[in-house]
C-alpha positions in Angstrom: 114.1 72.1 78.9 117.8 71.6 79.2 119.0 68.3 79.5 122.8 69.6 80.0 124.9 72.6 80.8 127.2 75.0 78.3 130.0 76.8 79.4 130.0 80.5 79.7 129.7 81.8 75.8 128.0 78.4 74.4 124.7 78.0 73.8 122.8 74.8 75.5 122.8 71.5 74.5 119.3 71.4 73.1 120.0 74.5 71.1 122.0 74.7 68.2 125.4 75.7 68.2 126.3 78.4 64.8 129.9 78.4 64.1 130.8 75.5 66.3 134.4 74.8 66.4 135.8 71.3 65.6 136.1 69.9 69.2 133.1 71.4 70.3 131.2 70.0 67.7 132.6 66.8 67.8 131.9 66.8 72.3 128.3 67.7 71.3 127.9 65.0 68.8 128.9 62.4 71.3 126.9 63.8 74.2 123.6 63.9 71.9 124.1 60.4 71.0 120.1 59.2 72.1 118.6 62.9 71.3 116.5 62.7 68.4 115.0 66.1 69.0 116.3 69.4 68.8 118.6 70.9 66.0 122.4 70.6 64.7 124.2 73.2 62.7 125.5 73.0 59.6 129.0 73.0 61.2 128.0 70.6 63.8 127.2 68.9 61.6 130.2 69.2 58.7 132.9 69.2 61.4 131.6 65.6 62.4 130.8 64.2 59.3 134.3 65.2 58.6 135.7 63.3 61.2 133.8 60.0 60.8 134.9 60.2 57.0 138.9 60.6 58.4 137.9 57.6 60.9 136.3 55.6 57.4 139.9 56.2 55.6 142.1 55.4 58.5 140.5 52.5 59.0 139.9 51.0 55.4 143.7 51.5 54.8 144.9 49.7 58.0 142.8 47.1 56.6 143.6 47.0 53.2 147.5 46.7 54.2 146.8 43.9 56.7 145.1 41.8 54.0 147.9 42.5 51.6 150.6 41.5 53.8 148.7 38.3 55.7 149.6 35.8 52.8 153.1 36.3 53.7 153.6 36.6 57.5 153.5 34.7 60.3 150.4 33.8 62.0 150.1 36.5 64.2 149.5 39.4 61.3 146.5 37.2 60.1 145.1 37.2 63.6 145.9 40.9 64.0 144.1 41.5 60.9 140.8 39.6 62.0 140.9 41.6 65.6 140.9 44.7 63.7 138.7 44.0 61.8 136.1 42.9 64.2 137.5 46.5 66.3 136.1 48.2 62.9 133.0 47.0 62.7 132.4 47.5 66.4 133.9 50.9 66.4 130.9 51.7 62.6 128.5 50.1 65.4 129.1 52.5 68.2 129.0 55.2 65.9 125.8 54.5 64.1 122.9 55.8 66.5 124.9 59.4 66.9 125.5 59.5 63.3 121.5 59.2 62.7 120.8 61.3 65.8 122.9 64.6 64.2 121.1 63.5 60.6 117.9 63.7 62.5 118.5 67.3 63.9 120.4 68.7 61.2 117.3 68.2 59.6 115.2 69.8 61.8 117.4 72.5 61.5 116.4 73.3 58.0 112.9 72.7 59.2 112.2 69.3 57.5 111.0 66.7 59.6 113.2 63.7 61.3 111.6 60.9 59.0 113.7 62.0 55.9 116.7 60.3 57.4 115.0 57.3 56.0 116.0 58.1 52.5 119.1 57.1 53.2 118.1 53.4 52.9 117.2 54.4 49.3 120.6 53.0 47.1 122.3 55.9 45.4 120.1 58.6 45.0 119.0 58.7 48.9 122.4 59.4 50.5 122.4 62.3 47.7 119.5 63.8 48.9 120.3 63.8 53.0 123.7 65.5 51.5 121.9 68.4 49.5 119.3 68.4 52.8 122.0 69.1 55.6 123.8 71.7 52.8 120.8 73.9 53.5 120.8 76.9 55.7 118.9 77.3 58.9 115.4 78.0 59.2 113.8 79.2 62.5 110.7 78.0 62.1 112.8 74.6 62.8 112.5 75.2 66.3 109.7 73.9 66.8 111.7 70.5 66.5 113.2 71.6 70.1 110.0 70.1 71.8 110.0 73.4 74.5 106.6 74.4 72.5 108.4 78.3 71.9 109.4 78.8 68.3 109.0 81.9 66.6 105.2 82.5 64.8 105.2 83.4 61.5 104.8 87.7 61.0 106.4 88.1 64.3 107.4 91.6 65.4 110.3 92.7 67.0 110.2 93.7 70.1 110.6 97.5 71.7 114.1 96.4 73.2 115.6 95.8 70.0 114.1 98.6 68.0 114.7 100.8 71.0 117.4 99.5 73.2 118.0 100.2 76.8 114.3 101.7 77.3 112.3 98.6 76.7 114.5 96.1 78.6 112.4 92.7 77.9 109.6 93.5 77.3 107.4 92.0 74.4 106.2 93.9 71.3 103.3 92.6 69.7 102.3 93.0 66.6 98.7 95.1 66.2 95.6 93.5 64.9 94.5 94.9 61.0 91.1 95.1 60.8 89.8 95.6 56.7 89.7 98.5 55.2 91.5 100.0 57.9 94.8 102.4 57.7 98.6 101.0 58.8 99.3 101.2 62.0 103.6 102.1 62.8 105.1 101.7 66.1 105.9 105.1 67.7 109.1 106.1 69.5 108.9 107.1 73.4 107.5 110.8 73.3 105.7 110.6 69.9 101.6 110.6 69.9 99.5 109.9 67.4 95.7 110.4 68.0 93.2 107.1 67.2 92.4 106.3 63.9 95.0 108.9 62.5 97.7 107.6 60.3 101.5 109.8 60.0 103.6 109.4 57.0 107.0 109.8 57.9 108.3 113.5 58.9 104.7 114.9 58.8 103.0 116.2 61.5 98.6 116.4 61.8 97.0 118.0 64.7 94.6 116.0 65.9 90.9 117.0 65.9 91.4 119.8 63.4 88.2 121.0 62.2 87.0 124.3 60.3 85.4 127.4 62.3 81.6 127.7 62.9 80.1 130.6 60.8 80.0 133.8 62.8 76.5 134.4 61.4 73.8 132.7 59.8 74.3 132.1 56.1 70.8 131.0 55.5 69.2 134.5 57.1 68.4 136.9 54.5 69.8 140.6 54.7 68.3 142.9 56.7 67.8 145.6 53.7 63.9 147.7 54.9 64.6 151.4 54.7 61.1 152.0 54.9 59.1 154.3 57.9 58.9 152.3 61.5 55.5 150.9 62.4 55.9 152.9 65.7 57.4 155.9 64.3 56.4 156.7 60.9 58.5 159.6 60.6 61.7 157.8 61.6 63.4 155.7 59.1 65.2 152.9 60.3 
């Protein structure tokens, strides 16, 4: 399920953008204001964090400058300072929801529940913990928070198209079920034959169904060593 389209060469909006440049990170930050599912890459998160830090520093600097000069300047300067303070408050409120949503998506990308964002309410230690979580690398299992119901299962094998490019397009690979006590099995390249139940080490060939030849005579029969006269002709020896 997608809720937007991205330009060619970029992942869809419902997917994380790894290695996102600054403009794309800001664009996704604004477009996904109310999106609390899915994931956000580290580049998406930290570009936004850098922009928010710059806005905060600029607003604080302007506010401090207006407060410093309000005592010796006309009344309109003090009124302008009050209006700027109101504007700063409105901007902070407008940025609150998208800031929380990108924090939740960054936690999802590290395979943590978004409820860990409530740690930000804990004084001192909470924000530090969230900073540590935001620095963690991406975990593929975090796709379970995308809401699509599709995410890589544990110990999933590679597809034939990844093992033999150009020969098996778009064919998923299911790892063989290994029973207890059975010898391990390995995927085979095209044109190779392996008899069932046989395991071959790389570089070795074992022809199937090779058995020792059957004996030409009965090894348990007594040797014929009688040289006495025949029962039909006493003068003729055998």
